[in-house]
C-alpha positions in Angstrom: 0.0 0.0 0.0 2.8 2.4 0.8 4.2 2.1 -2.7 0.9 3.4 -4.1 0.9 6.3 -1.8 4.5 7.2 -2.6 3.9 6.8 -6.3 0.7 8.9 -6.1 2.5 11.8 -4.2 5.5 11.8 -6.6 3.2 11.5 -9.7 1.2 14.5 -8.4 4.3 16.6 -8.0 5.5 15.5 -11.5 2.2 16.6 -13.0 2.5 20.0 -11.3 6.0 20.5 -12.6 5.2 19.2 -16.1 1.7 20.6 -16.7 2.9 22.9 -19.5 4.2 20.1 -21.7 1.6 17.4 -21.0 -0.5 18.2 -24.0 2.4 19.1 -26.4 3.8 15.9 -27.9 6.3 17.9 -29.9 8.0 19.1 -26.8 10.9 17.3 -25.1 9.1 17.8 -21.8 6.2 15.6 -23.0 8.5 12.5 -23.2 10.4 13.5 -20.1 7.1 13.5 -18.1 6.6 9.8 -19.0 10.1 8.9 -18.1 9.7 10.6 -14.7 6.5 8.7 -14.1 8.4 5.4 -14.8 11.2 6.5 -12.4 8.6 7.3 -9.8 7.2 3.8 -10.0 10.7 2.4 -9.8 11.4 4.4 -6.7 8.1 3.6 -5.1 8.7 -0.2 -5.7 12.4 -0.2 -4.5 12.7 2.5 -1.8 12.6 -0.2 0.9 15.7 -1.8 -0.5 18.1 1.2 -0.5 20.1 0.1 2.5 19.4 -3.7 2.6 22.5 -5.8 1.8 24.6 -2.7 1.2 27.7 -4.6 0.0 26.1 -6.7 -2.7 27.2 -6.1 -6.3 23.8 -4.6 -7.2 23.8 -2.1 -4.3 27.4 -1.0 -4.9 26.8 -0.5 -8.6 23.6 1.3 -7.9 25.4 3.8 -5.5 28.2 4.3 -8.1 25.6 5.2 -10.7 23.8 7.5 -8.3 27.0 9.3 -7.5 28.0 9.7 -11.1 24.5 10.9 -11.8 24.8 13.6 -9.2 28.1 14.7 -10.7 26.5 15.1 -14.1 23.6 17.1 -12.7 25.7 19.4 -10.5 28.3 20.2 -13.1 25.7 20.3 -15.9 23.6 22.8 -14.0 26.6 24.9 -13.0 27.7 25.2 -16.7 24.1 26.0 -17.8 24.0 28.9 -15.4 27.6 30.1 -16.0 28.0 29.6 -19.8 24.5 28.9 -21.1 23.2 32.3 -19.8 19.5 31.3 -19.4 17.3 34.3 -20.2 13.6 35.1 -20.5 14.5 36.4 -24.0 13.7 32.9 -25.1 10.0 33.1 -24.8 9.3 29.3 -25.1 6.7 28.4 -22.6 7.5 24.7 -22.7 11.0 25.3 -21.2 11.9 25.6 -17.6 13.8 28.8 -16.8 17.2 27.1 -16.6 16.6 25.5 -20.0 16.2 28.8 -21.8 19.9 29.0 -22.6 21.1 31.7 -25.0 24.6 30.4 -25.5 25.7 27.0 -26.6 27.6 25.1 -24.0 30.4 22.9 -25.3 32.9 22.7 -22.4 33.1 20.6 -19.2 30.7 17.6 -19.4 29.0 19.2 -22.4 32.3 18.7 -24.3 31.8 15.0 -24.2 28.1 14.5 -24.1 25.2 16.7 -25.4 22.7 15.7 -22.7 24.4 15.3 -19.3 21.1 15.9 -17.4 19.3 13.3 -19.4 22.2 10.9 -19.1 22.0 11.4 -15.3 18.3 10.5 -15.4 19.2 7.3 -17.3 21.8 6.5 -14.6 19.2 7.2 -11.9 16.7 4.8 -13.7 19.4 2.1 -13.8 20.3 2.7 -10.1 16.7 2.6 -9.0 16.2 -0.7 -10.9 19.4 -2.2 -9.4 18.1 -1.7 -5.8 15.8 -4.7 -6.2 16.0 -6.0 -9.8 12.8 -7.7 -11.1 11.8 -8.5 -14.6 8.8 -6.1 -14.7 11.0 -3.3 -13.3 13.6 -4.1 -15.9 11.0 -3.5 -18.6 10.0 -0.3 -16.9 13.6 0.8 -16.9 13.8 0.2 -20.6 10.6 2.2 -21.2 12.0 5.1 -19.1 15.3 5.1 -21.0 13.4 5.0 -24.3 11.4 8.0 -23.2 14.6 9.8 -22.3 16.1 9.0 -25.7 13.0 10.6 -27.3 13.3 13.5 -24.9 16.8 14.1 -26.1 15.8 13.8 -29.8 13.1 16.4 -29.4 15.4 18.6 -27.3 17.9 18.5 -30.1 15.2 19.6 -32.6 14.5 22.6 -30.3 18.2 23.4 -30.0 18.7 23.1 -33.8 15.8 25.5 -34.3 17.3 28.0 -31.8 21.1 27.7 -32.3 21.1 26.5 -35.9 24.4 25.4 -37.6 26.5 25.8 -34.5 24.4 23.2 -32.8 24.6 20.9 -35.8 28.4 21.2 -35.7 28.3 20.5 -32.0 26.2 17.3 -32.6 28.9 16.0 -34.9 31.6 16.5 -32.3 29.9 15.0 -29.3 27.9 11.9 -28.3 24.4 11.9 -26.8 24.9 10.1 -23.5 28.2 8.1 -23.3 31.4 9.9 -24.1 33.1 8.6 -27.3 30.5 5.8 -27.7 26.8 6.9 -27.9 
């Protein structure tokens, strides 16, 4: 019962945060919403297992993924604020304030991957799954990751529209999620 309550509360908060993009399937936020819902279910199912058997392979790998995810988020957001120069000049209602960057970021973690924040969400998805791996949760993790892939593809369309050729050149130099690989 507690997992349904936790899932309900988290889902309600996700709906409040995502309301602007829920009815716009051409926005990256539309797909991100569904990934977040999948992640909420993963968390609600596995929160009880966070500290059980802390030295098993799954738990150690899960914590490594969570730590690396935090690194990507922290340094990604710092670069967005410092170099991306978010501004309300970008009057795009589907974007959060920090997403309204006016300068292309191609240093730090952005030098190696185009989507460090989405990569961090993929890592969180995997980490949540690893806390108590089950087949159905594995499928949910795949679905969440697929939604994040589409989130990134739609985000790239938005960036190409705003930044133009410099973003296209940037895409040729960097990978989406995994440096030098993908």
